[in-house]
N, C-alpha and C positions, 0 to 999 in steps of 0.2 A: 480456336479454342475458346470454351466460356470463360466467365469469370466467378470466383468465389465471390461470397459477400464482402469479405474484407478487401478485395482488390475493386470492386465496384464503388466503396464508399472511399478508398485510397484515390482512384482514378478521378473521381470528382473533386476532390480537394486536394490534387497534386498541384503543387506551385514552383517546385524546382527538381531537377534530378530523374533520373529515369526510373519507372516503375516496374523493376527487374530484381528479383528477390537476391539479396547481399549488398545491393549499392543503396548509398546514402540518398535518401528523399527530403523533401521538405513540405509540409502540407498545412493547409489552412485548419485554423482551430476554430469549432463553432461556438462551444460552450466551454468555460472552467469553473472548476470548484475550488475552493481550499476550505482548511478547516483551522481552528486556531492554534494548533501546535506548530503549523507549518505558515500560516497565512501571514502573520505578523511580518515575519521577515521577507515574504513575496510581495506584500504590499510596501515594506519601506524599498525593495528594490525597484518596484513599479514605479514609487515617486522618484528615486533618484534618477529614472531616465527621463523626467521632464516631460511626460504625455500626459495632456489634461483629461483626457476621459478614455475607459476602455472601449476597444474597439472591435471585442466578440459581440456575436448575436445575444449572448448572455452570459453574465459571470456571476457567482454566487459565494459569498463568504458565508462558513457555516461555523458556529461555536458549539463544540460536541467533545473536545479532548480534555481541556484544562476547566472543567466546571465544577470540582471542589476547590472553592476559593479561600485557600488558607493562604494568608497573607495578602498583601496589595497587589503582589504582581499579575496574576491572571484577571482580576477585576480591571486594572489599568490597561492590559492587554484588550479585553473585549471592548472597552470605550472608545481605545484605538482604531479597532476593527470598524466598529459602527460609524464610526467618524469619516473614516478613509473612506467605507462603501458609499457613505452619503456624497462625499465628495467628488467621487470617480466613477459615479453611474453602475454599481454594485448591488446587487440583492443583498441582505443580510438576513441570515437566518438566525434568530436570538436564541442564547441559551435556554434549554429546554424543548426547542421545539424537534430535537431529534438527531439522530446519527446522519452526516451528511450523505452516505451512499444512500440510506433508505428513504431519506426524503427527497433527494434528487430523483430517484427512482419513481417516486411518488408525483410528485410534484413539476418536474422539469425536463424529465429525459425524452428525446425524441429519437425515434427510428431514423437511422440514417445518416445522423448527425455525428461530428466529431466530439470528443468532449477530453480536456485534459485536466486532470487533477492533481493537486499537491498532497497525493495521500496514495500509497502504492493499491489500495484496494478500490481504488476507482474503476477498474474493470467490471464493479458490478453492475455498470450500466450496459455491459455486453447483453444482460439477460433481458434488456429490452429492444436490442436490435440497435446498439450505438458501437460505434468504434470509440472505445473509452480506455485512454491510456494513463496510468499514475507517472509522474515526474516529480522533479526537483521543483522547489518554488520559484527559483530563478528562470525556468524554462516557461512556467506558468506565468510569470509576469511577464516575460517578453510576448507570449501569444496574447496576453490581455492588452499588449501595446500594439497588435496587430501583425506581430511578427511569426515567421513559420518556424513551427516545429518539426525538428529533424530527427528522424529514425532510419534504421537501416529496412529497408523493404523486406519485409518477413516472408519466411516460408510459412504456409499455412498447412497445418493439420486438421485432416477432417475427422471428428469424433463422431463415427455414424450410430446412433441410439436405436433399438430394436426393442421390442416387448412394453413392459409396463411394471413401473416398481410394485412389489408386492406389499400388503399390510406390514407396518412396522419397518419398512426399509424407505429410506427419506433420500433428497437431493444432497444432502451431507454425505451421506454413504457413496453416492455415485462419484463426489469429487474425491473423496477419499480413496476410492477405487483408481480412479485416474492417476492419482498421485504414486500409488503403489505401481502403476505400469510405467511411470515416466520420470518420476523422483522429483527432488527439488532442483536438481541443477542438470545442466547441459541442454535447456531449452532457450537459450538466449535468442531473440530476433525472429520467435517463433510465434503464433497466432494459433489456438485451438479454436476451431469454427465446428459447430455442432449441427449436425444434421439427421435425417432418417425419420422413420414413422414414429420412434419413441418421443420425439421432441413434442408432438402435439399433446402427449400425454402430461406433460410438464407445465405446472402454472408459472406465470412471470416470476414470483418469490422463489421458486424453486429453482428455475433459470438462473436468478440473481446470486442465489447461495453457489451455485455451480462456478459461475463467472467470477464471482469475489474470490473463492478461495482458489481459483486457477492461479492467482497471484503467487501462490506458493511453489508452483511449479518454475516459476523463474519466466514464464513467457511474457510477451509484449502484452497482449489481452487475449480475451475470449469472448465470443460471440454466439448469439443464437441468431435465429432468423425472426422477421418480425412478420406474425401471421395471424389468424384470427383469435389465438390465445392471447395474443399482444393488444390486438384491438379492442378485445373485451376487457383487458384488465383497463387500458387508458380511457375506455367509457366509463368505466367504475370510478374512475377519479377525476371524471367531467372532462377529459381531454381527448374526445373522439376525434377532432380535427387534428390534432398532435400524430394519429397514426399513418403509417405509411409503410406497404410491404416492402419486405426485403428479404429475397431469397438467393440462394446461389443458382447459378446455370447448371441446366443437368449433365453438361460437359465440361465442368469448372476441373481446373487441374489442381491438384494436391501433391505437397511433398511425400505425405504419408496419409495411412488410413488407419484408425484404431477404432474397433467394434466392439462395442458395448450393449450387451444383453441386460436391459434394465430389469427384466424377470429373474435374472440368476444374480443382481447384485446383493450381498449379505451386509449385515449392518456392521458397519467398520468403527476402528479407533486409532487415532494417531496416539503412539505412546511418546513418553520424554525423550529426547528434549526437541523434536524435530517433525515439523507436518509431514514429512516423508516416511517415519517410522509406523507404517500401517499395518496393523493386525486384524483380525476378525475378532469382532465385540466377542463371540462364543468362547474365544480362547482365554479371554479375561473373565469368564463367568465366575463370580463368587470373590472375587477381591475386593476388598474393604475399602470403601470410599468414604471421603471426610467431608468433602465440599462440591457442591453441584451451583454450577451458574451459566444461566440460560439467558441469552441477549447477543451483541455484539452486532457488526453490520453483516456478519454472514447468517447469523438464525435469530432474527428478531423481528420475523413480520409477523402479521396478524395470524397467519395460518400457524407459524411456528409456535406463538403462545398460545393459540387456540388447541392445539394437539396437546400442550403440556399442561393447560388447565382441565382440559377433559379427564386426563390421565390422572390427575391429581384429584379431580372432584370428587368427596365424599371420604378421602383418604388423608393421612396425616403424614407429613415429612420424618423420616427415621430420626430417633433421638440424637445420634450422632452425627445427622448431618446438618450442614448450614446451606439452605438452598437460597440463592440470589435469582432474581428474574430481572432483566431491564427491558423494557420494551422499546424498540427500535426508533420510533417516532412519536411525536405528539398524537397524531392519527391513530395510530396503533393502541396508545395508552387509553384514549378515548373510547376507542370502540370495544377494547376490552372491557373497559367498565361498564358499559351500557350493555353488553352480551353476557353478563355473567362470569366470564373469564377470570376478571381479576377477584371477584369474591370468591371463587374456587381455589384461585393460588394463595390469597390470605387465609383464607379457611384452611388450607393444608399448612400452613405455617412457612409460606415462602416470604422471603426479604424484598422488598418492591424498592427498585431503584429508578435513580431520574434517567429519562430517555438520552444516553449519552454512551460514551466508550466507556469509562468506567474501568472495570475489572480487567477488559482486554487488554489494557494498555498501562495495567500495574497501579491504577488510581483508586486505591482503596480494595477491600475485601482480600487482601493477602491472605491465604490460607495459615494454618498453625503449623508448626515445624514438622518437617517430613510429611507433609500432609498429601493424600492423593486427591486431586481436584479434577473434577470433570468438568469441563466446559465447551460451551457451543461454538466457541471462537475460531479464529483462524490460526493462531499462533501458539506455540509452546516452548518457546525457547527459556533455556534456563535461566531462573531468575526473573522472567518477565511478570511473573504474577505478583512480584515483591517480596516473595519468599525463596531465599536460594534453595533451599533443601526440598522444596516443595517437588510433585510429580504430577505434570499438567498434562490430561490428556483431553483429546478433541474427541467430540463425539455430537451426534445428531440431538434434538430435543426429544425425540421418542427415547433415545438410551438414557440421556440426562434424567429424565422424569421417574423412568422405572428405578434408576439407581438412586434416587432420592427418596423414594419409597421404602426401599430395600435395603438400602445403606452399604449397597454392595452393586457390582457390575452384574446386570441380567441381560442375557440373550435375548433381544426383542422377539426372536423368532421361536422362543420356547414359550411365548404368549399365545393364546388361542386367536386366531385371525380373526373370530368373530367379535373380540373384546376392542379390535383398535378402533379409536373413533374416528368416524367420516366427517370430514371437515369440507365445507362448501363455502368458497369465498362469496360475499355478498354482490348483488349485482351493483350496488352505488356503495361506494365508501365517505366516510365522513370527511368532509372536505371544508378547512378552517385554516386559511391562509395569514390569520391575524398577527402571527409572530414572525411572520416573513416580511421585512420593510420593502418595500421596491425602491428602485431609482427615485429619489427627490426632484421636484422641477425646478429647483433654484440650488445646483451643486455649488456655485461659487461661494455662496453664502455660508456655507458649511464650514467651522473650524476644526481641523484635525486635532485631537487630544491625544497630547503625549506626557505620560506620567514617567517617573525615574527608571522604569525599568525598560523604557522604549530606547534604544539606541541607534547607530546607523550601522548600516552594513560594513563591516571591515573591507578596507580595500588591499586588493595584492597588487604587487609589483610585477612587471614582465619578466618572464622566464630568464634567467642568465643562461646565458651561452654555456658555461661551464658551471657543473654543480659538486661541491664537494662537502661532505658532512659526514654524518652518523647515522648507522642502523638503530633507529631509536626505541624499537620493538620487532619482535619476531612472533606470529600468531600463526595458529594452525587452520585446518580448513573450515570452511563454512562459518566464517566470522560472518555475524549478523550486525545490521546497523545497530541492534541494541547492544551488541558487544562495545561498540565504539562508542555512541553516545545513548545513555541510559535514559529510560522513560520513566514513568511514575512520577516520584515527587521532583525530580529533575527537569520537569519539562516547562515548570513557570520561568525559567531561566531562559527560554528560546531566543527571546528579544534581547537578551543581555548577552552577546558572544563572549566577552570577556568572562565574565563570570561561568557561564556554559561550559568554557572550554576546560574548565578545571577538571571535569569530569571524562574527558577523553580516555577511552578504554578502563573506567574506574573498576569494572570488574575482571578485567583480565590481568592489569598491571596498573595499581592504584599510584604510581610513582612516574608514571608516564608523562603526566601533563607537566609537572615542574620540571622533569628531565628535558621532555622536548624544548620547553620554554628557556632554558639554560642553553641548550646547543643554538637555538635561534639567537639571542641575545649576545652568542659569540659569533655571528655572522656565519654560521654553517647553516647547511641544509639538514633536514631531518627525513630520513626514508622510514618507509615502513615495509617490511618483508611477511608476507603472507602466503597461504597454501590456497586450496581451490575454491572456487565460488565465492570470493570475498566480496562482502556487501550484500548478502542476502537480506531480503527482510523490507521494513518499511521504505518510502521515498525519501526519508528526512535528510535532506540536503545539510544538514548541520553535522554530518557524520564526514562530510566532505570541508565543510566551513569551518568547524572549529579546529580540526586537524591544519588548514591552512592559515589559520590565525596563529597557531603554535608552530609555523614554521615547517611544516611538511612540502615538499617539492613534487616527491614521487612515490607511487605504492608500485613494491614489485611483488607479483603474484603469479601463481601458477595460472589461474584464470579469474574473471571479475564477472558480477551480475550486471544487467545492464542499466538500470535505474542508478546505480552507485557510480558505476564506470563513467556514465555522463555526468553525474554531479562532481566529479574529480575533475574532470574537464572544465566544469564551468566556473570552478575556482581555482583553476590554474596550477592544479596538481595533476601530473603525467602518469596515467595508469600504464605501467610497463609489465609484460607479461614474460617469464621465463621462456626462452626459445627451447631449452632442454628443461623439464618439469624438474628433474633430479637436481638441478642446480639449486634451488631451493634449500638443500641439504648444506650446501657448502657455506653459505651465509650466517652469523649468528648476530645478535644483541649487541650493540656496541662496536661492530666493526666499522672501520674508518672507509668510504665508500667514493667513489670520484666517477663522473660522467663528463667528457670532454667532449664540445661542440653538440650539444644535446639539440639544440634549436635547427642546427643543420643536419640533424641524423633521424629527425623525427620519422620520415618515410622510409627508412631502411634500417637494418640492424643495428643496435647499440651496444655498444660495450661499456660495461661499468666495471671499473676496476676496485677489488677488493684490498685495499693498501696494507690491510693487517695481515691477510693471509696470501698476499702477492700473487693472486690470480684475476684472471678477467672471465667475465659471465657475459654471454649475449643475453639481448633482451629486445623485445620487440612491441611497438606502439602500433596498435591497429586503428590507427585515426585517419578519419577523411581529412581532406586539405581544409576544410573550414575548421575542424577540430583542431588540428595542428595551429592555425592563426590563433585559434581561443588561447590554446595552453602557453603559445608565445606571448599573448597580450596580456597574460596574466589572470583571464579568466573571461567569461561571457560578459558580465557588465564593462568592463573595460572594452570590452571587443565591440559591444552593441552601442556604448556612446562614442566611440572613436567613428564607427559608422555614420551615425545620424550626424557627427558634427563635420563628416566631410574629411577625417584625418586618418581613417582606418581603410583595410581594403575592403573591396564589395563582394 
């Protein structure tokens, strides 16, 4: 039986385990990336390991999130990141150079390589034929130190593309169409692998849009072949030698096949408040719009902005619309300035933002009360825009630009096909890496700069054999990491865990943090009770780290998302699934809970006693032997240091 692209790359990088779907494997990581919202803690954790230099082929530290430097905290973090990069052999992409995923695709991504990033949209690299996976910062720190990255060997779903996109239909519509098929849950330990004759009709930026937003389905990653189109893109970036052909064998085995006729895909939109709430734009035609934002790591490529610029050329933004445009990288910014696109956007009335994440993570450009905001980004969780009452719709650049002109949703297919601007990508991109600082020749001379916002990774204690405590909160289905740890203006505290922990579940239960700390200080365990798909969204490990700081020892949920479940384990919190999901209804906030002999029961059914209701409920921990050892040790940092010192289990 032949191999998929996914299993070819996994086989080449396999270090431990058997490459059988459903089994845990350890793989070598070639490249890592971090961004500043997750990077500070990742590098503090790397420092705690005592390793003198990164051991990957390439590691890059990007600054793209906390670029609104209100107060000293972000600037201090950036100086720390630059100095730690110089000290440990890491490339440093300075503020203003662009969004990590866009820049990495342009300047560093290589077909056939493995990439681990402390950001959930790292699968963007799959658009260039990489096996690119998002993870928590601690996993990235271990990979930078030469350690294995552990995943469950995935089921690979073949997405067979036929036909060709019509004018006015884009790659964003393709991934929204796929979200409409497989939704945002139930896809853990799965890879989407694209194939078929339709692949050749998509440029690398279009493929990257699809793999980027594939993260919203909950899959491990998504990947495209590396073909002539990939080679052309790399050649245009001056990186022809980085190209490598990557295709699946003709008789490759897949767990499922999804067929998508690109010629039949319609313009789509994700309605509030989930990327999975997918409808056609036609069904929304005429709906009033207040704000339009074009950018983010999903849709900020040169092609995206050139299409928007052409549609806006010679026109004016509607009087009731605030139009925001953020180029994805300095390269894109420079090229639209030179080819006239920037002038068209400015003349139309667009507000030009920095090449950064910005509005996508709620840093700036919060819409008005009750606004309808159209955004080309990848997430529309409630309150993520910075305005709790706003409704965010995820759309393509084409749909966004038409709405900016009309002041309302316009079905792109209602426009004459002849009016769609034909965009040809250049044979050569502008290459200027002057804002990327490479590893320095004398790293030992670098003094690491630590401002007052830079703390130390909080230490956890080994897991107690018996846990007795309180259900500190009960939450519903599809709780995201945004619900657990807010982004936006709170991000500046990411290096200060004591302060950031004050905002755990802020939007769900503002009293949780203080109540949990009180339970912790009384010597009791804090339990979280949750519904389905707990931990959707970003890779932010703070959604596990800060609860750990507040004394959370276990999360009881109907089901977990991959990255968050791994982060819980990494910080010594036990993810426990209800054996019978109906038992979720039997526990309430404030119930006194108790688990006996949890350390000896992690490989079997676990009974939790609800002393308030005098009932027992069965839970299951779907953990590998390695993960069981990690939670018993109190987290991955304790486990890794114990192994390095020879005092822990191998």
